C-alpha positions as CSV (number, residue, x, y, z in Angstrom):
1,M,0.0,0.0,0.0
2,A,1.3,3.4,-0.9
3,S,0.1,5.0,2.4
4,E,-1.7,4.3,5.6
5,V,-5.4,4.4,6.1
6,N,-6.4,7.4,8.2
7,L,-9.3,8.4,10.3
8,A,-10.6,11.1,7.9
9,Q,-10.9,8.5,5.1
10,L,-12.8,6.1,7.3
11,R,-15.0,8.9,8.6
12,A,-15.9,9.8,5.0
13,L,-16.6,6.2,4.1
14,V,-19.0,5.9,7.0
15,A,-20.8,9.2,6.3
16,V,-21.3,8.3,2.6
17,A,-22.5,4.8,3.4
18,D,-25.0,6.2,6.0
19,T,-26.3,9.1,4.0
20,G,-26.2,7.6,0.6
21,G,-24.4,10.4,-1.1
22,F,-21.3,12.6,-1.1
23,G,-23.2,15.8,-0.8
24,A,-25.2,14.6,2.2
25,A,-22.0,13.2,3.8
26,A,-20.4,16.6,3.4
27,D,-23.3,18.2,5.2
28,E,-23.1,15.7,8.0
29,L,-19.3,16.1,8.4
30,G,-19.3,19.9,8.0
31,I,-16.8,19.8,5.2
32,S,-16.9,20.3,1.4
33,Q,-18.2,17.6,-1.0
34,S,-14.8,17.8,-2.7
35,A,-13.1,16.9,0.6
36,V,-15.3,13.9,1.0
37,S,-14.6,12.7,-2.5
38,H,-10.9,13.1,-2.1
39,A,-10.9,11.2,1.2
40,V,-12.8,8.3,-0.3
41,A,-10.6,8.3,-3.4
42,A,-7.5,8.3,-1.2
43,L,-8.9,5.3,0.8
44,E,-9.6,3.4,-2.4
45,R,-6.1,4.1,-3.7
46,T,-4.6,2.8,-0.4
47,L,-6.8,-0.3,-0.5
48,G,-6.3,-0.9,-4.2
49,A,-10.0,-1.3,-5.0
50,P,-13.3,0.7,-4.8
51,V,-15.2,0.8,-1.5
52,L,-18.3,2.5,-2.9
53,R,-20.5,2.1,-5.9
54,R,-21.2,5.6,-7.1
55,G,-24.9,6.2,-7.8
56,S,-28.1,7.5,-6.2
57,P,-27.8,6.3,-3.6
58,C,-24.1,5.3,-3.2
59,R,-23.7,1.8,-1.9
60,P,-20.7,-0.1,-0.4
61,T,-18.9,-2.6,-2.7
62,P,-18.2,-6.1,-1.3
63,L,-14.9,-4.7,-0.1
64,G,-16.6,-1.7,1.4
65,E,-19.0,-4.0,3.2
66,Q,-16.1,-5.7,4.8
67,V,-14.3,-2.5,5.7
68,L,-17.3,-0.6,7.0
69,P,-17.7,-2.3,10.4
70,H,-14.1,-1.7,11.2
71,A,-14.4,1.9,10.0
72,R,-17.4,2.4,12.2
73,T,-15.5,1.1,15.2
74,A,-12.5,3.3,14.5
75,V,-14.7,6.4,14.1
76,A,-16.7,5.6,17.2
77,S,-13.5,4.9,19.2
78,A,-12.0,8.2,18.2
79,A,-15.2,10.1,19.2
80,A,-15.1,8.3,22.5
81,V,-11.6,9.4,23.2
82,R,-12.5,13.0,22.5
83,T,-15.6,12.7,24.7
84,I,-13.6,11.2,27.6
85,A,-11.1,14.0,27.4
86,T,-14.0,16.6,27.4
87,R,-15.6,14.9,30.4
88,H,-12.3,14.9,32.2
89,T,-12.2,18.7,31.8
90,G,-15.9,19.0,32.5
91,G,-19.0,18.5,30.3
92,L,-20.3,16.1,27.6
93,T,-19.7,16.9,24.0
94,G,-20.0,15.2,20.6
95,T,-22.8,13.9,18.4
96,V,-25.2,11.1,19.2
97,R,-27.3,9.4,16.4
98,L,-30.6,8.3,18.0
99,A,-33.2,6.1,16.3
100,A,-36.8,5.9,17.4
101,P,-40.3,4.8,16.1
102,T,-42.5,7.4,14.4
103,T,-44.8,7.9,17.3
104,V,-41.9,8.3,19.8
105,C,-40.3,10.9,17.5
106,Q,-43.6,12.8,17.4
107,A,-44.7,12.6,21.0
108,L,-41.8,11.7,23.3
109,L,-38.5,12.9,21.8
110,P,-39.2,16.6,21.6
111,R,-39.3,17.0,25.4
112,L,-36.3,14.7,25.8
113,L,-34.3,16.7,23.2
114,H,-35.2,19.9,24.9
115,E,-34.0,18.7,28.3
116,W,-30.8,17.3,26.8
117,K,-30.1,20.6,25.0
118,A,-30.5,22.5,28.2
119,A,-28.3,20.1,30.2
120,Y,-25.7,19.3,27.6
121,P,-25.4,22.3,25.2
122,Q,-22.2,20.8,23.6
123,V,-24.0,17.6,22.6
124,T,-25.7,17.3,19.2
125,V,-28.4,14.6,18.9
126,R,-29.4,13.6,15.4
127,V,-32.7,11.7,15.2
128,F,-33.4,8.9,12.8
129,E,-37.0,7.7,12.4
130,G,-37.6,4.0,11.7
131,E,-39.9,1.1,12.1
132,D,-40.0,-0.8,15.4
133,D,-38.4,-3.9,14.0
134,E,-35.6,-2.0,12.2
135,L,-34.1,-0.1,15.2
136,A,-32.3,-2.9,17.0
137,A,-30.5,-3.9,13.7
138,W,-29.4,-0.3,13.1
139,L,-28.1,-0.1,16.7
140,E,-26.1,-3.3,16.6
141,A,-24.7,-2.4,13.1
142,G,-23.4,0.9,14.3
143,T,-25.6,3.0,12.1
144,V,-26.9,4.7,15.2
145,D,-25.4,5.1,18.7
146,A,-28.6,4.7,20.7
147,A,-32.3,3.8,20.1
148,V,-35.7,3.7,21.6
149,L,-36.6,0.0,21.3
150,V,-40.0,-1.6,21.6
151,D,-40.4,-4.7,23.8
152,A,-36.6,-5.3,23.7
153,G,-35.1,-8.5,25.1
154,P,-32.1,-8.6,27.5
155,L,-30.7,-5.1,27.8
156,P,-27.3,-3.8,28.8
157,P,-26.6,-2.0,32.0
158,G,-27.6,1.7,31.7
159,A,-30.7,1.1,29.5
160,V,-33.6,3.3,30.6
161,T,-37.3,2.2,30.5
162,L,-39.3,5.2,29.3
163,G,-42.7,3.7,30.0
164,A,-45.5,1.5,28.7
165,D,-47.5,2.7,25.6
166,S,-51.0,1.2,25.2
167,M,-52.8,0.3,22.0
168,H,-55.9,2.2,21.0
169,A,-58.6,2.0,18.3
170,L,-58.3,4.9,15.9
171,L,-61.8,6.1,14.9
172,R,-63.5,9.1,13.4
173,R,-65.2,11.2,16.1
174,D,-68.6,10.4,14.5
175,H,-68.0,6.7,14.6
176,P,-70.7,4.8,16.8
177,L,-67.9,3.5,19.1
178,A,-66.0,6.8,19.5
179,G,-67.7,7.7,22.7
180,Q,-67.1,4.4,24.6
181,E,-64.6,4.1,27.4
182,S,-63.0,1.2,25.6
183,V,-63.6,-0.9,22.5
184,H,-63.4,-4.7,22.2
185,V,-61.5,-5.6,19.1
186,A,-64.5,-7.8,18.0
187,E,-66.5,-4.6,17.8
188,L,-64.3,-3.4,14.9
189,E,-65.3,-6.3,12.6
190,D,-68.0,-4.3,10.8
191,D,-65.5,-1.8,9.6
192,D,-62.7,-2.0,7.0
193,F,-59.5,-2.4,9.0
194,L,-56.4,-0.4,8.0
195,L,-53.2,-2.1,9.2
196,S,-50.0,-0.2,9.7
197,E,-47.1,-2.3,8.4
198,G,-44.8,-0.9,11.0
199,G,-43.8,-2.7,14.2
200,C,-47.2,-2.4,15.8
201,E,-48.6,-5.2,13.7
202,R,-47.5,-7.9,16.1
203,H,-49.2,-6.1,19.0
204,I,-52.5,-5.8,17.1
205,R,-52.4,-9.5,16.0
206,E,-51.7,-10.5,19.6
207,A,-54.8,-8.5,20.8
208,Y,-57.0,-10.3,18.3
209,R,-55.5,-13.7,19.1
210,R,-56.2,-13.2,22.8
211,A,-59.7,-12.1,22.0
212,G,-60.3,-15.2,19.8
213,T,-61.4,-12.9,17.0
214,R,-60.5,-13.4,13.4
215,F,-58.2,-10.7,12.1
216,T,-58.8,-9.7,8.4
217,P,-57.3,-6.3,7.6
218,R,-58.7,-4.8,4.4
219,H,-55.8,-2.4,3.7
220,R,-52.1,-2.5,4.5
221,I,-50.5,1.0,4.9
222,R,-46.8,1.7,5.5
223,D,-46.9,5.4,6.3
224,L,-48.6,6.3,9.6
225,N,-49.7,9.7,8.4
226,T,-51.3,8.1,5.3
227,L,-53.2,5.6,7.6
228,I,-54.4,8.5,9.8
229,G,-55.5,10.4,6.7
230,M,-57.5,7.4,5.4
231,V,-59.3,6.9,8.8
232,H,-60.0,10.7,8.8
233,A,-61.5,10.3,5.3
234,G,-63.8,7.5,6.5
235,V,-62.1,4.7,4.7
236,G,-62.0,2.5,7.8
237,V,-60.6,2.1,11.3
238,S,-57.3,1.1,12.8
239,V,-55.4,0.3,16.0
240,M,-52.2,2.2,17.0
241,P,-50.2,3.3,20.1
242,A,-51.5,6.0,22.4
243,L,-48.5,8.1,21.5
244,A,-50.0,8.7,18.1
245,L,-52.5,11.1,19.7
246,T,-50.3,14.1,18.9
247,M,-50.5,13.2,15.2
248,L,-54.4,13.1,15.0
249,P,-56.7,15.7,13.3
250,A,-59.4,17.1,15.6
251,D,-62.2,14.8,14.3
252,C,-60.3,11.6,15.0
253,V,-60.1,9.9,18.4
254,L,-58.2,7.1,20.2
255,V,-60.2,4.7,22.3
256,P,-58.4,2.0,24.5
257,I,-58.9,-1.5,23.1
258,R,-59.8,-4.7,24.9
259,P,-58.0,-7.0,25.6
260,A,-55.6,-4.3,26.8
261,T,-52.3,-4.5,24.9
262,H,-49.2,-2.6,25.7
263,R,-45.7,-2.1,24.4
264,T,-42.6,-1.2,26.5
265,L,-40.3,1.6,25.3
266,T,-36.7,1.4,26.3
267,L,-33.9,3.9,25.5
268,T,-30.6,2.1,25.2
269,G,-27.2,1.9,23.6
270,P,-25.9,-1.2,21.8
271,T,-25.5,-4.6,23.4
272,G,-22.6,-5.8,21.2
273,R,-20.1,-3.1,21.8
274,P,-19.2,-0.4,24.4
275,W,-21.3,2.7,24.6
276,T,-19.7,6.0,23.8
277,P,-19.3,8.2,26.9
278,T,-21.7,10.7,25.5
279,V,-24.5,8.1,25.2
280,S,-23.7,6.9,28.7
281,G,-23.9,10.4,30.0
282,L,-27.2,11.3,28.2
283,L,-28.9,8.1,29.4
284,A,-27.7,8.6,33.0
285,G,-29.6,11.9,33.0
286,V,-32.9,10.4,31.9
287,G,-35.4,9.6,34.6
288,A,-36.9,6.1,34.4
289,G,-40.5,5.1,34.7
290,V,-42.2,7.9,32.7
291,T,-45.7,6.7,31.7
292,V,-46.3,7.7,28.1
293,G,-49.6,5.9,27.4
294,A,-52.7,5.1,29.5
């Protein structure tokens, strides 16, 4: 090899792989697009082969896929060293990439981000919205540094339980069931059911299984805002977490379902590698046991 691999090259590779393009990577790193291109090109010259397939979006080559986990580790380790030094001299600093489900991003994270900004002004938190079942994979792959996981399995020390979010029927305000204190899932059989293809599907199916009621969704919708719009338009009904309340138009309501079904929300770092000091510091400042759904 003509020269040694350096941290700037690895940081550029990770940024392009995560954002899908050189321009977006430049924005994330706070440098010019030309600098990102030169860094990646220098890495490829050093390795003797391409690490990225140029396109829209850019994707790692087979060599890039092999290099990427090591690049993430190197970049994270360098960030951890900087953070440790800053903590030693007083105060957290650095950037934390935080992933969370849509409803958590809408209803729970704004308060948390506000509190973090006030307590740790030198920390930047970048939020990534994802489906429930995507987040753990992102976290373990190093795509994000922390995540709000739904009904997570064994968790590492330091993980914080944010609360239990209950499942509710989503109805138009003029629906015959909208005024009830709760709705049995069997009572929804007369309406077309709109199923969100996000992570809540398993909770909905579990409620119907426990009720002994056949579950036959008429429509499958990926985007939560689209689903809410369709219920608002009178296309049908749905079931979603209580946290979705902040996303609803005025003429839609959420009514608790029977049998009662809940999901547990946990804020955590990865299980397969050490947390950065910044992640550890942020989570240490979060109070546990906040109830976010009735």
